[in-house]
N, CA, C and O atoms as a Tripos MOL2 file, in Angstrom:
@<TRIPOS>MOLECULE
protein
  292   291    73     0     0
PROTEIN
NO_CHARGES

@<TRIPOS>ATOM
      1 N         -11.1150   48.0040   79.0230 N.3       1 UNK1
      2 CA        -12.4750   47.8440   78.9710 C.3       1 UNK1
      3 C         -13.0580   47.0980   77.8440 C.2       1 UNK1
      4 O         -12.6690   47.5050   76.7490 O.2       1 UNK1
      5 N         -13.9070   46.0930   77.8180 N.am      2 UNK2
      6 CA        -14.3000   45.2280   76.6440 C.3       2 UNK2
      7 C         -15.8100   46.0240   76.2780 C.2       2 UNK2
      8 O         -16.7680   46.1280   77.0440 O.2       2 UNK2
      9 N         -15.7080   46.5260   74.9160 N.am      3 UNK3
     10 CA        -16.9160   47.3290   74.5330 C.3       3 UNK3
     11 C         -17.8260   46.4730   73.9550 C.2       3 UNK3
     12 O         -18.8840   46.9620   73.5590 O.2       3 UNK3
     13 N         -17.5660   44.9400   73.7890 N.am      4 UNK4
     14 CA        -18.5580   44.1570   73.2300 C.3       4 UNK4
     15 C         -19.8560   43.9180   74.2670 C.2       4 UNK4
     16 O         -20.9490   43.5760   73.8160 O.2       4 UNK4
     17 N         -19.6450   44.1170   75.5980 N.am      5 UNK5
     18 CA        -20.4720   43.7320   76.5710 C.3       5 UNK5
     19 C         -19.8270   43.9200   78.0170 C.2       5 UNK5
     20 O         -18.7340   44.4480   78.2230 O.2       5 UNK5
     21 N         -20.6690   43.4080   78.9650 N.am      6 UNK6
     22 CA        -20.0740   43.6840   80.4280 C.3       6 UNK6
     23 C         -19.5290   42.2810   80.6390 C.2       6 UNK6
     24 O         -19.9790   41.2120   80.2260 O.2       6 UNK6
     25 N         -18.4840   42.5260   81.3590 N.am      7 UNK7
     26 CA        -17.7480   41.3140   81.7380 C.3       7 UNK7
     27 C         -18.4520   40.3890   82.6140 C.2       7 UNK7
     28 O         -19.3630   40.7580   83.3550 O.2       7 UNK7
     29 N         -17.9580   38.9650   82.5200 N.am      8 UNK8
     30 CA        -18.7700   37.8240   83.0270 C.3       8 UNK8
     31 C         -18.5660   37.7790   84.5210 C.2       8 UNK8
     32 O         -17.4080   37.5540   84.8720 O.2       8 UNK8
     33 N         -19.4670   37.9490   85.4670 N.am      9 UNK9
     34 CA        -19.2000   37.7190   86.7570 C.3       9 UNK9
     35 C         -19.7010   36.3650   87.2650 C.2       9 UNK9
     36 O         -20.4520   35.6910   86.5600 O.2       9 UNK9
     37 N         -19.3060   35.9550   88.4630 N.am     10 UNK10
     38 CA        -19.5450   34.6980   88.7820 C.3      10 UNK10
     39 C         -21.2500   34.3110   89.1130 C.2      10 UNK10
     40 O         -21.6870   33.2340   89.5170 O.2      10 UNK10
     41 N         -21.9860   35.5130   88.8100 N.am     11 UNK11
     42 CA        -23.5220   35.2040   88.8330 C.3      11 UNK11
     43 C         -24.0180   34.9690   87.7490 C.2      11 UNK11
     44 O         -24.9310   34.1710   87.5380 O.2      11 UNK11
     45 N         -23.2420   35.9050   86.6540 N.am     12 UNK12
     46 CA        -23.7640   35.4750   85.4320 C.3      12 UNK12
     47 C         -23.3660   34.3460   84.8270 C.2      12 UNK12
     48 O         -24.1740   33.9410   83.9920 O.2      12 UNK12
     49 N         -22.1780   33.5510   84.9920 N.am     13 UNK13
     50 CA        -21.8970   32.2610   85.1410 C.3      13 UNK13
     51 C         -22.7840   31.1540   85.4670 C.2      13 UNK13
     52 O         -23.2090   30.2630   84.7310 O.2      13 UNK13
     53 N         -23.0020   31.3890   86.8020 N.am     14 UNK14
     54 CA        -23.7630   30.4810   87.5390 C.3      14 UNK14
     55 C         -25.1820   30.5490   86.8500 C.2      14 UNK14
     56 O         -25.7080   29.4710   86.5740 O.2      14 UNK14
     57 N         -25.7790   31.5970   86.5780 N.am     15 UNK15
     58 CA        -27.1370   31.3640   86.0870 C.3      15 UNK15
     59 C         -27.1700   30.7850   84.6680 C.2      15 UNK15
     60 O         -28.1460   30.1460   84.2740 O.2      15 UNK15
     61 N         -26.1290   31.0070   83.9310 N.am     16 UNK16
     62 CA        -26.1200   30.4620   82.6220 C.3      16 UNK16
     63 C         -25.9910   28.8270   82.9380 C.2      16 UNK16
     64 O         -26.7040   27.9730   82.4110 O.2      16 UNK16
     65 N         -25.1370   28.6200   83.7220 N.am     17 UNK17
     66 CA        -24.9420   27.0610   84.0400 C.3      17 UNK17
     67 C         -26.4460   26.2790   84.7660 C.2      17 UNK17
     68 O         -26.8180   25.1130   84.6280 O.2      17 UNK17
     69 N         -26.8890   27.0440   85.3040 N.am     18 UNK18
     70 CA        -28.1290   26.3900   85.8460 C.3      18 UNK18
     71 C         -28.8060   26.1970   85.0080 C.2      18 UNK18
     72 O         -29.2560   25.0520   84.9640 O.2      18 UNK18
     73 N         -29.2210   27.1300   83.9610 N.am     19 UNK19
     74 CA        -29.9770   27.0260   82.9140 C.3      19 UNK19
     75 C         -29.7160   25.6770   81.9740 C.2      19 UNK19
     76 O         -30.6000   24.9380   81.5420 O.2      19 UNK19
     77 N         -28.2390   25.5350   81.7580 N.am     20 UNK20
     78 CA        -27.7310   24.6590   80.9770 C.3      20 UNK20
     79 C         -28.4440   23.3120   81.4880 C.2      20 UNK20
     80 O         -29.1480   22.6160   80.7570 O.2      20 UNK20
     81 N         -28.1810   23.0470   82.7880 N.am     21 UNK21
     82 CA        -28.4950   21.8470   83.6260 C.3      21 UNK21
     83 C         -29.9330   21.5440   83.6520 C.2      21 UNK21
     84 O         -30.1990   20.4360   84.1190 O.2      21 UNK21
     85 N         -30.8180   22.1870   83.3040 N.am     22 UNK22
     86 CA        -32.1380   22.0960   83.1260 C.3      22 UNK22
     87 C         -32.4610   21.0760   82.1590 C.2      22 UNK22
     88 O         -33.3910   20.3020   82.3830 O.2      22 UNK22
     89 N         -31.8080   21.0100   81.1540 N.am     23 UNK23
     90 CA        -31.5890   19.8270   80.1930 C.3      23 UNK23
     91 C         -30.5460   18.9100   80.2450 C.2      23 UNK23
     92 O         -29.4110   19.3200   80.0020 O.2      23 UNK23
     93 N         -30.7420   17.6620   80.5380 N.am     24 UNK24
     94 CA        -29.6680   16.6910   81.0900 C.3      24 UNK24
     95 C         -28.6090   16.6040   79.7660 C.2      24 UNK24
     96 O         -27.4030   16.7540   79.9640 O.2      24 UNK24
     97 N         -29.0570   16.3910   78.6130 N.am     25 UNK25
     98 CA        -28.5310   16.2210   77.0930 C.3      25 UNK25
     99 C         -27.5870   17.5830   77.0860 C.2      25 UNK25
    100 O         -26.3710   17.4400   76.9520 O.2      25 UNK25
    101 N         -27.9700   18.4680   77.1840 N.am     26 UNK26
    102 CA        -27.2130   19.8290   77.0250 C.3      26 UNK26
    103 C         -26.1700   20.1010   78.0780 C.2      26 UNK26
    104 O         -25.1080   20.6690   77.8210 O.2      26 UNK26
    105 N         -26.5370   19.6430   79.3550 N.am     27 UNK27
    106 CA        -25.7360   19.7040   80.3560 C.3      27 UNK27
    107 C         -24.4570   18.5370   80.0530 C.2      27 UNK27
    108 O         -23.2990   18.8140   80.3630 O.2      27 UNK27
    109 N         -24.7520   17.4630   79.5340 N.am     28 UNK28
    110 CA        -23.6670   16.7420   79.4520 C.3      28 UNK28
    111 C         -22.7830   17.2610   78.2570 C.2      28 UNK28
    112 O         -21.5780   17.0110   78.2630 O.2      28 UNK28
    113 N         -23.3570   17.9770   77.2330 N.am     29 UNK29
    114 CA        -22.5830   18.2420   76.1870 C.3      29 UNK29
    115 C         -21.7750   19.4320   76.7870 C.2      29 UNK29
    116 O         -20.5850   19.5070   76.4840 O.2      29 UNK29
    117 N         -22.3350   20.3950   77.6360 N.am     30 UNK30
    118 CA        -21.4060   21.4080   78.1960 C.3      30 UNK30
    119 C         -20.3950   20.7580   78.9180 C.2      30 UNK30
    120 O         -19.2310   21.0650   78.6620 O.2      30 UNK30
    121 N         -20.6260   19.9270   79.7630 N.am     31 UNK31
    122 CA        -19.3100   18.9790   80.5110 C.3      31 UNK31
    123 C         -18.3890   18.4340   79.5240 C.2      31 UNK31
    124 O         -17.1700   18.4540   79.6900 O.2      31 UNK31
    125 N         -19.0570   17.8690   78.3300 N.am     32 UNK32
    126 CA        -17.9180   17.3380   77.3690 C.3      32 UNK32
    127 C         -17.2140   18.4230   76.9920 C.2      32 UNK32
    128 O         -16.0020   18.2940   77.1640 O.2      32 UNK32
    129 N         -17.6250   19.6110   76.4640 N.am     33 UNK33
    130 CA        -16.9170   20.6470   75.8950 C.3      33 UNK33
    131 C         -15.8280   21.3080   76.7230 C.2      33 UNK33
    132 O         -14.7570   21.7420   76.2970 O.2      33 UNK33
    133 N         -16.2630   21.3140   77.9520 N.am     34 UNK34
    134 CA        -15.4830   21.8460   79.2980 C.3      34 UNK34
    135 C         -14.2840   21.1730   79.4560 C.2      34 UNK34
    136 O         -13.2270   21.7510   79.7100 O.2      34 UNK34
    137 N         -14.4290   19.6940   79.2840 N.am     35 UNK35
    138 CA        -13.8150   18.6030   79.5360 C.3      35 UNK35
    139 C         -12.6040   18.5920   78.3420 C.2      35 UNK35
    140 O         -11.4180   18.5830   78.6690 O.2      35 UNK35
    141 N         -13.0250   18.5930   76.9630 N.am     36 UNK36
    142 CA        -12.3320   18.7460   76.1410 C.3      36 UNK36
    143 C         -11.2990   19.9590   76.0020 C.2      36 UNK36
    144 O         -10.2020   19.7760   75.4750 O.2      36 UNK36
    145 N         -11.6780   21.1560   76.4760 N.am     37 UNK37
    146 CA        -11.1480   22.3070   76.6160 C.3      37 UNK37
    147 C          -9.9920   22.2700   77.4920 C.2      37 UNK37
    148 O          -8.8960   22.7890   77.2740 O.2      37 UNK37
    149 N         -10.4070   21.5050   78.6510 N.am     38 UNK38
    150 CA         -9.2840   21.3470   79.8300 C.3      38 UNK38
    151 C          -8.2060   20.4630   79.1310 C.2      38 UNK38
    152 O          -7.0400   20.8580   79.1130 O.2      38 UNK38
    153 N          -8.5890   19.1710   78.5040 N.am     39 UNK39
    154 CA         -7.7500   18.0000   78.0180 C.3      39 UNK39
    155 C          -6.7660   18.9210   76.9280 C.2      39 UNK39
    156 O          -5.5580   18.6840   76.9300 O.2      39 UNK39
    157 N          -7.2560   19.8580   76.1050 N.am     40 UNK40
    158 CA         -6.4980   20.4000   75.1060 C.3      40 UNK40
    159 C          -5.4840   21.2740   75.8390 C.2      40 UNK40
    160 O          -4.3570   21.3800   75.3540 O.2      40 UNK40
    161 N          -5.8080   21.9330   77.0120 N.am     41 UNK41
    162 CA         -4.8470   23.0230   77.5930 C.3      41 UNK41
    163 C          -3.7700   22.1850   78.4280 C.2      41 UNK41
    164 O          -2.6230   22.6120   78.5640 O.2      41 UNK41
    165 N          -4.1900   20.9800   78.9770 N.am     42 UNK42
    166 CA         -3.3810   20.3770   79.6110 C.3      42 UNK42
    167 C          -2.3020   19.3800   78.5350 C.2      42 UNK42
    168 O          -1.2150   18.9910   78.9620 O.2      42 UNK42
    169 N          -2.6000   19.1750   77.6510 N.am     43 UNK43
    170 CA         -1.9370   18.6340   76.5180 C.3      43 UNK43
    171 C          -1.0060   19.5870   76.1430 C.2      43 UNK43
    172 O           0.1660   19.2430   75.9890 O.2      43 UNK43
    173 N          -1.3540   20.7420   75.9710 N.am     44 UNK44
    174 CA         -0.4790   21.9310   75.4410 C.3      44 UNK44
    175 C           0.3900   22.3220   76.4780 C.2      44 UNK44
    176 O           1.5380   22.4560   76.0540 O.2      44 UNK44
    177 N           0.2570   22.5700   77.7700 N.am     45 UNK45
    178 CA          0.9860   22.6510   78.8700 C.3      45 UNK45
    179 C           1.9470   21.7470   79.0590 C.2      45 UNK45
    180 O           3.0020   22.2040   79.4980 O.2      45 UNK45
    181 N           1.8940   20.5030   78.8420 N.am     46 UNK46
    182 CA          3.0200   19.2280   78.8790 C.3      46 UNK46
    183 C           3.7540   19.3300   78.0030 C.2      46 UNK46
    184 O           4.9510   19.0850   78.1490 O.2      46 UNK46
    185 N           3.1130   19.8050   76.6030 N.am     47 UNK47
    186 CA          4.1740   19.8090   75.5140 C.3      47 UNK47
    187 C           5.1810   21.0760   75.5890 C.2      47 UNK47
    188 O           6.3080   21.0700   75.0940 O.2      47 UNK47
    189 N           4.7130   21.9490   76.1480 N.am     48 UNK48
    190 CA          5.3140   23.2600   76.5800 C.3      48 UNK48
    191 C           6.5260   23.2490   77.4570 C.2      48 UNK48
    192 O           7.5220   23.9690   77.4000 O.2      48 UNK48
    193 N           6.1780   22.1110   78.4210 N.am     49 UNK49
    194 CA          6.9890   21.9570   79.6190 C.3      49 UNK49
    195 C           8.2070   21.0930   79.2200 C.2      49 UNK49
    196 O           9.3440   21.2260   79.6720 O.2      49 UNK49
    197 N           7.8350   20.2750   78.3910 N.am     50 UNK50
    198 CA          8.7800   19.0340   77.5310 C.3      50 UNK50
    199 C           9.5620   19.9230   76.7540 C.2      50 UNK50
    200 O          10.7220   19.5390   76.6070 O.2      50 UNK50
    201 N           9.2510   21.0620   76.1820 N.am     51 UNK51
    202 CA         10.2730   22.0330   75.3400 C.3      51 UNK51
    203 C          11.1310   22.8060   76.1170 C.2      51 UNK51
    204 O          12.2470   23.1670   75.7420 O.2      51 UNK51
    205 N          10.5470   23.1080   77.3670 N.am     52 UNK52
    206 CA         11.6250   24.0910   77.9930 C.3      52 UNK52
    207 C          12.3470   23.3460   78.6600 C.2      52 UNK52
    208 O          13.4990   23.7550   78.8060 O.2      52 UNK52
    209 N          12.0100   22.0830   79.2740 N.am     53 UNK53
    210 CA         12.9030   21.2270   80.2750 C.3      53 UNK53
    211 C          13.1140   19.8910   79.5550 C.2      53 UNK53
    212 O          12.4130   18.9210   79.8440 O.2      53 UNK53
    213 N          13.9320   19.8370   78.7570 N.am     54 UNK54
    214 CA         14.3530   18.6450   77.7370 C.3      54 UNK54
    215 C          15.0010   17.7200   78.5200 C.2      54 UNK54
    216 O          14.6650   16.5570   78.2970 O.2      54 UNK54
    217 N          15.8040   17.8860   79.3430 N.am     55 UNK55
    218 CA         16.6190   16.7410   80.4250 C.3      55 UNK55
    219 C          15.3750   15.8410   81.1150 C.2      55 UNK55
    220 O          15.2870   14.6130   81.1100 O.2      55 UNK55
    221 N          14.4420   16.8040   81.7070 N.am     56 UNK56
    222 CA         13.6750   16.3760   82.6830 C.3      56 UNK56
    223 C          12.6450   15.4560   81.7310 C.2      56 UNK56
    224 O          12.3350   14.3140   82.0690 O.2      56 UNK56
    225 N          12.1970   16.0210   80.6220 N.am     57 UNK57
    226 CA         11.2950   15.2160   79.9030 C.3      57 UNK57
    227 C          11.9400   13.7280   79.1650 C.2      57 UNK57
    228 O          11.2490   12.7660   78.8310 O.2      57 UNK57
    229 N          13.3950   13.8400   79.0240 N.am     58 UNK58
    230 CA         14.0500   12.5650   78.4340 C.3      58 UNK58
    231 C          13.8180   11.7560   79.7950 C.2      58 UNK58
    232 O          13.2660   10.6560   79.8120 O.2      58 UNK58
    233 N          14.2150   12.3040   80.7430 N.am     59 UNK59
    234 CA         14.0360   11.0510   82.0380 C.3      59 UNK59
    235 C          12.8140   10.6120   82.3660 C.2      59 UNK59
    236 O          12.7460    9.4730   82.8280 O.2      59 UNK59
    237 N          11.5990   11.3860   82.2100 N.am     60 UNK60
    238 CA         10.3430   10.9320   82.3650 C.3      60 UNK60
    239 C          10.0840    9.8400   81.0240 C.2      60 UNK60
    240 O           9.4290    8.8210   81.2430 O.2      60 UNK60
    241 N          10.4570   10.0230   80.0730 N.am     61 UNK61
    242 CA         10.1380    9.0170   78.8330 C.3      61 UNK61
    243 C          10.8670    7.8360   79.0580 C.2      61 UNK61
    244 O          10.3590    6.7770   78.6920 O.2      61 UNK61
    245 N          12.1380    7.8360   79.6780 N.am     62 UNK62
    246 CA         13.0800    6.7180   80.1750 C.3      62 UNK62
    247 C          12.3400    5.8990   81.1380 C.2      62 UNK62
    248 O          12.1400    4.6980   80.9570 O.2      62 UNK62
    249 N          11.8720    6.6540   82.3190 N.am     63 UNK63
    250 CA         11.1790    5.9820   83.3270 C.3      63 UNK63
    251 C           9.9840    5.1770   82.7370 C.2      63 UNK63
    252 O           9.8430    3.9890   83.0280 O.2      63 UNK63
    253 N           8.9980    5.9230   81.7850 N.am     64 UNK64
    254 CA          8.0080    5.2970   81.2650 C.3      64 UNK64
    255 C           8.3180    4.1320   80.6830 C.2      64 UNK64
    256 O           7.7730    3.0830   81.0270 O.2      64 UNK64
    257 N           9.2650    4.2020   79.7040 N.am     65 UNK65
    258 CA          9.8550    3.0650   78.8720 C.3      65 UNK65
    259 C          10.1580    1.8380   79.8030 C.2      65 UNK65
    260 O           9.8620    0.6830   79.5000 O.2      65 UNK65
    261 N          10.8170    2.2320   81.0370 N.am     66 UNK66
    262 CA         11.2970    1.1060   82.0310 C.3      66 UNK66
    263 C          10.1250    0.5100   82.5240 C.2      66 UNK66
    264 O          10.1620   -0.7190   82.5580 O.2      66 UNK66
    265 N           8.8470    1.1790   83.0080 N.am     67 UNK67
    266 CA          7.7630    0.8580   83.4850 C.3      67 UNK67
    267 C           7.0930   -0.0870   82.3510 C.2      67 UNK67
    268 O           6.5590   -1.1710   82.5870 O.2      67 UNK67
    269 N           7.1860    0.3660   81.4030 N.am     68 UNK68
    270 CA          6.3570   -0.4990   80.3200 C.3      68 UNK68
    271 C           7.1940   -1.8490   79.9070 C.2      68 UNK68
    272 O           6.5630   -2.8790   79.6690 O.2      68 UNK68
    273 N           8.3990   -1.8300   79.8380 N.am     69 UNK69
    274 CA          9.2200   -3.0220   79.7160 C.3      69 UNK69
    275 C           9.1440   -3.9690   80.7610 C.2      69 UNK69
    276 O           9.2620   -5.1440   80.4120 O.2      69 UNK69
    277 N           8.9310   -3.6740   82.2730 N.am     70 UNK70
    278 CA          8.8800   -4.6620   83.3830 C.3      70 UNK70
    279 C           7.3250   -4.9110   83.6640 C.2      70 UNK70
    280 O           6.9440   -5.7180   84.5120 O.2      70 UNK70
    281 N           6.5250   -4.2010   82.9330 N.am     71 UNK71
    282 CA          5.1230   -4.6670   82.9790 C.3      71 UNK71
    283 C           4.4790   -6.1550   82.7560 C.2      71 UNK71
    284 O           4.4260   -6.5250   81.5830 O.2      71 UNK71
    285 N           4.1530   -6.7410   83.4160 N.am     72 UNK72
    286 CA          3.6600   -8.1250   83.0860 C.3      72 UNK72
    287 C           2.2960   -8.0980   82.5880 C.2      72 UNK72
    288 O           1.5380   -7.2210   83.0010 O.2      72 UNK72
    289 N           1.9010   -8.9600   81.7470 N.am     73 UNK73
    290 CA          0.3340   -9.0050   81.3810 C.3      73 UNK73
    291 C          -0.3450  -10.1020   81.9490 C.2      73 UNK73
    292 O          -1.5500  -10.2540   81.7470 O.2      73 UNK73
@<TRIPOS>BOND
     1     1     2 1
     2     2     3 1
     3     3     4 2
     4     3     5 am
     5     5     6 1
     6     6     7 1
     7     7     8 2
     8     7     9 am
     9     9    10 1
    10    10    11 1
    11    11    12 2
    12    11    13 am
    13    13    14 1
    14    14    15 1
    15    15    16 2
    16    15    17 am
    17    17    18 1
    18    18    19 1
    19    19    20 2
    20    19    21 am
    21    21    22 1
    22    22    23 1
    23    23    24 2
    24    23    25 am
    25    25    26 1
    26    26    27 1
    27    27    28 2
    28    27    29 am
    29    29    30 1
    30    30    31 1
    31    31    32 2
    32    31    33 am
    33    33    34 1
    34    34    35 1
    35    35    36 2
    36    35    37 am
    37    37    38 1
    38    38    39 1
    39    39    40 2
    40    39    41 am
    41    41    42 1
    42    42    43 1
    43    43    44 2
    44    43    45 am
    45    45    46 1
    46    46    47 1
    47    47    48 2
    48    47    49 am
    49    49    50 1
    50    50    51 1
    51    51    52 2
    52    51    53 am
    53    53    54 1
    54    54    55 1
    55    55    56 2
    56    55    57 am
    57    57    58 1
    58    58    59 1
    59    59    60 2
    60    59    61 am
    61    61    62 1
    62    62    63 1
    63    63    64 2
    64    63    65 am
    65    65    66 1
    66    66    67 1
    67    67    68 2
    68    67    69 am
    69    69    70 1
    70    70    71 1
    71    71    72 2
    72    71    73 am
    73    73    74 1
    74    74    75 1
    75    75    76 2
    76    75    77 am
    77    77    78 1
    78    78    79 1
    79    79    80 2
    80    79    81 am
    81    81    82 1
    82    82    83 1
    83    83    84 2
    84    83    85 am
    85    85    86 1
    86    86    87 1
    87    87    88 2
    88    87    89 am
    89    89    90 1
    90    90    91 1
    91    91    92 2
    92    91    93 am
    93    93    94 1
    94    94    95 1
    95    95    96 2
    96    95    97 am
    97    97    98 1
    98    98    99 1
    99    99   100 2
   100    99   101 am
   101   101   102 1
   102   102   103 1
   103   103   104 2
   104   103   105 am
   105   105   106 1
   106   106   107 1
   107   107   108 2
   108   107   109 am
   109   109   110 1
   110   110   111 1
   111   111   112 2
   112   111   113 am
   113   113   114 1
   114   114   115 1
   115   115   116 2
   116   115   117 am
   117   117   118 1
   118   118   119 1
   119   119   120 2
   120   119   121 am
   121   121   122 1
   122   122   123 1
   123   123   124 2
   124   123   125 am
   125   125   126 1
   126   126   127 1
   127   127   128 2
   128   127   129 am
   129   129   130 1
   130   130   131 1
   131   131   132 2
   132   131   133 am
   133   133   134 1
   134   134   135 1
   135   135   136 2
   136   135   137 am
   137   137   138 1
   138   138   139 1
   139   139   140 2
   140   139   141 am
   141   141   142 1
   142   142   143 1
   143   143   144 2
   144   143   145 am
   145   145   146 1
   146   146   147 1
   147   147   148 2
   148   147   149 am
   149   149   150 1
   150   150   151 1
   151   151   152 2
   152   151   153 am
   153   153   154 1
   154   154   155 1
   155   155   156 2
   156   155   157 am
   157   157   158 1
   158   158   159 1
   159   159   160 2
   160   159   161 am
   161   161   162 1
   162   162   163 1
   163   163   164 2
   164   163   165 am
   165   165   166 1
   166   166   167 1
   167   167   168 2
   168   167   169 am
   169   169   170 1
   170   170   171 1
   171   171   172 2
   172   171   173 am
   173   173   174 1
   174   174   175 1
   175   175   176 2
   176   175   177 am
   177   177   178 1
   178   178   179 1
   179   179   180 2
   180   179   181 am
   181   181   182 1
   182   182   183 1
   183   183   184 2
   184   183   185 am
   185   185   186 1
   186   186   187 1
   187   187   188 2
   188   187   189 am
   189   189   190 1
   190   190   191 1
   191   191   192 2
   192   191   193 am
   193   193   194 1
   194   194   195 1
   195   195   196 2
   196   195   197 am
   197   197   198 1
   198   198   199 1
   199   199   200 2
   200   199   201 am
   201   201   202 1
   202   202   203 1
   203   203   204 2
   204   203   205 am
   205   205   206 1
   206   206   207 1
   207   207   208 2
   208   207   209 am
   209   209   210 1
   210   210   211 1
   211   211   212 2
   212   211   213 am
   213   213   214 1
   214   214   215 1
   215   215   216 2
   216   215   217 am
   217   217   218 1
   218   218   219 1
   219   219   220 2
   220   219   221 am
   221   221   222 1
   222   222   223 1
   223   223   224 2
   224   223   225 am
   225   225   226 1
   226   226   227 1
   227   227   228 2
   228   227   229 am
   229   229   230 1
   230   230   231 1
   231   231   232 2
   232   231   233 am
   233   233   234 1
   234   234   235 1
   235   235   236 2
   236   235   237 am
   237   237   238 1
   238   238   239 1
   239   239   240 2
   240   239   241 am
   241   241   242 1
   242   242   243 1
   243   243   244 2
   244   243   245 am
   245   245   246 1
   246   246   247 1
   247   247   248 2
   248   247   249 am
   249   249   250 1
   250   250   251 1
   251   251   252 2
   252   251   253 am
   253   253   254 1
   254   254   255 1
   255   255   256 2
   256   255   257 am
   257   257   258 1
   258   258   259 1
   259   259   260 2
   260   259   261 am
   261   261   262 1
   262   262   263 1
   263   263   264 2
   264   263   265 am
   265   265   266 1
   266   266   267 1
   267   267   268 2
   268   267   269 am
   269   269   270 1
   270   270   271 1
   271   271   272 2
   272   271   273 am
   273   273   274 1
   274   274   275 1
   275   275   276 2
   276   275   277 am
   277   277   278 1
   278   278   279 1
   279   279   280 2
   280   279   281 am
   281   281   282 1
   282   282   283 1
   283   283   284 2
   284   283   285 am
   285   285   286 1
   286   286   287 1
   287   287   288 2
   288   287   289 am
   289   289   290 1
   290   290   291 1
   291   291   292 2
@<TRIPOS>SUBSTRUCTURE
     1 UNK1         2 RESIDUE 1 A UNK
     2 UNK2         6 RESIDUE 1 A UNK
     3 UNK3        10 RESIDUE 1 A UNK
     4 UNK4        14 RESIDUE 1 A UNK
     5 UNK5        18 RESIDUE 1 A UNK
     6 UNK6        22 RESIDUE 1 A UNK
     7 UNK7        26 RESIDUE 1 A UNK
     8 UNK8        30 RESIDUE 1 A UNK
     9 UNK9        34 RESIDUE 1 A UNK
    10 UNK10       38 RESIDUE 1 A UNK
    11 UNK11       42 RESIDUE 1 A UNK
    12 UNK12       46 RESIDUE 1 A UNK
    13 UNK13       50 RESIDUE 1 A UNK
    14 UNK14       54 RESIDUE 1 A UNK
    15 UNK15       58 RESIDUE 1 A UNK
    16 UNK16       62 RESIDUE 1 A UNK
    17 UNK17       66 RESIDUE 1 A UNK
    18 UNK18       70 RESIDUE 1 A UNK
    19 UNK19       74 RESIDUE 1 A UNK
    20 UNK20       78 RESIDUE 1 A UNK
    21 UNK21       82 RESIDUE 1 A UNK
    22 UNK22       86 RESIDUE 1 A UNK
    23 UNK23       90 RESIDUE 1 A UNK
    24 UNK24       94 RESIDUE 1 A UNK
    25 UNK25       98 RESIDUE 1 A UNK
    26 UNK26      102 RESIDUE 1 A UNK
    27 UNK27      106 RESIDUE 1 A UNK
    28 UNK28      110 RESIDUE 1 A UNK
    29 UNK29      114 RESIDUE 1 A UNK
    30 UNK30      118 RESIDUE 1 A UNK
    31 UNK31      122 RESIDUE 1 A UNK
    32 UNK32      126 RESIDUE 1 A UNK
    33 UNK33      130 RESIDUE 1 A UNK
    34 UNK34      134 RESIDUE 1 A UNK
    35 UNK35      138 RESIDUE 1 A UNK
    36 UNK36      142 RESIDUE 1 A UNK
    37 UNK37      146 RESIDUE 1 A UNK
    38 UNK38      150 RESIDUE 1 A UNK
    39 UNK39      154 RESIDUE 1 A UNK
    40 UNK40      158 RESIDUE 1 A UNK
    41 UNK41      162 RESIDUE 1 A UNK
    42 UNK42      166 RESIDUE 1 A UNK
    43 UNK43      170 RESIDUE 1 A UNK
    44 UNK44      174 RESIDUE 1 A UNK
    45 UNK45      178 RESIDUE 1 A UNK
    46 UNK46      182 RESIDUE 1 A UNK
    47 UNK47      186 RESIDUE 1 A UNK
    48 UNK48      190 RESIDUE 1 A UNK
    49 UNK49      194 RESIDUE 1 A UNK
    50 UNK50      198 RESIDUE 1 A UNK
    51 UNK51      202 RESIDUE 1 A UNK
    52 UNK52      206 RESIDUE 1 A UNK
    53 UNK53      210 RESIDUE 1 A UNK
    54 UNK54      214 RESIDUE 1 A UNK
    55 UNK55      218 RESIDUE 1 A UNK
    56 UNK56      222 RESIDUE 1 A UNK
    57 UNK57      226 RESIDUE 1 A UNK
    58 UNK58      230 RESIDUE 1 A UNK
    59 UNK59      234 RESIDUE 1 A UNK
    60 UNK60      238 RESIDUE 1 A UNK
    61 UNK61      242 RESIDUE 1 A UNK
    62 UNK62      246 RESIDUE 1 A UNK
    63 UNK63      250 RESIDUE 1 A UNK
    64 UNK64      254 RESIDUE 1 A UNK
    65 UNK65      258 RESIDUE 1 A UNK
    66 UNK66      262 RESIDUE 1 A UNK
    67 UNK67      266 RESIDUE 1 A UNK
    68 UNK68      270 RESIDUE 1 A UNK
    69 UNK69      274 RESIDUE 1 A UNK
    70 UNK70      278 RESIDUE 1 A UNK
    71 UNK71      282 RESIDUE 1 A UNK
    72 UNK72      286 RESIDUE 1 A UNK
    73 UNK73      290 RESIDUE 1 A UNK
């Protein structure tokens, strides 16, 4: 049990998000912050997958390199 406060429920999260949406700039900042967090976690997950499956990662790099070589400008 967390002594710092009550656990966040969906009601608490929804009410705080709806308060943030009242100000469009703040809503945009919240969206950017959440997107940045998502992209950081996605990059971390891809790096982890590449470390634990080196053969698959190498094959993916080779396929990408072939795509780039055959791409016509």
